[in-house]
N, C-alpha and C positions, 0 to 999 in steps of 0.2 A: 216744344218751345222752338221757335226758328231759331236757325244759328248764320249769321254771316259768315259768308264762305271766307271773307279774307281774315275773320279774328283767327287770332293767336290763342294757344292756352298755355298754361307751363305744368309743369311737375306738381304735383299735390294740389291744382284748383280741380272742383267739383263739376263731373261731366254733364253739361248742359242739355246735353239730347242724346238719345243710343245713336248707335253709325260708326263709320269707317272714320280714322283719321291717319291722314299723313305727317309721317316726321319730315320736317323741311328740309331739316339737313342730310337727310340719306333719301328718305322717298319710300322707306318702311312703311307700311297700311297697318291699323292696329283698329281693332271694333271695341268701344269703349260701351257701356250702360249707362245710360242716365240714371246721375245721383252719387257714381264712383268715384275716384281719383284717378286724376289722370298720373301717370307712372313715368319712370326713362325710357329712352326708347330701347326695345331691345338687342334692335339691330345696330346700333352705332353708339350707344351708351349718352346720348346727349341728356342734360338733365344733371350728370355724375363727373367728376372729376375726371374722368378717362373718355366725355365726350369730345365730339368735333370741334377744333377750335372756334369758339363765337359761342357756345352752346353749352360750356361746363358749370355753368353758375344754375341753381337751383329756380332762381328768378327768371332765367330767360324763357320767354315763350316759345315753343315749336313742333307744338300739334293742332294741325288744322282740320278741320272737319270738311270732307267731302261726299258723304250722304250716308 
């Protein structure tokens, strides 16, 4: 399934395509397999109460597909 490069995903969303995803706030790159769920960023904790300003809510989108 093709994924638009500018589309962002949030913690808990289903991963549409296997590949590398960029955490927008910190630049961390993590591989996710299609059909699994996105998690918080392991580097900056985006998607948790301890994440960067503006990325602390579970509803905030921060994962971007890069390939």
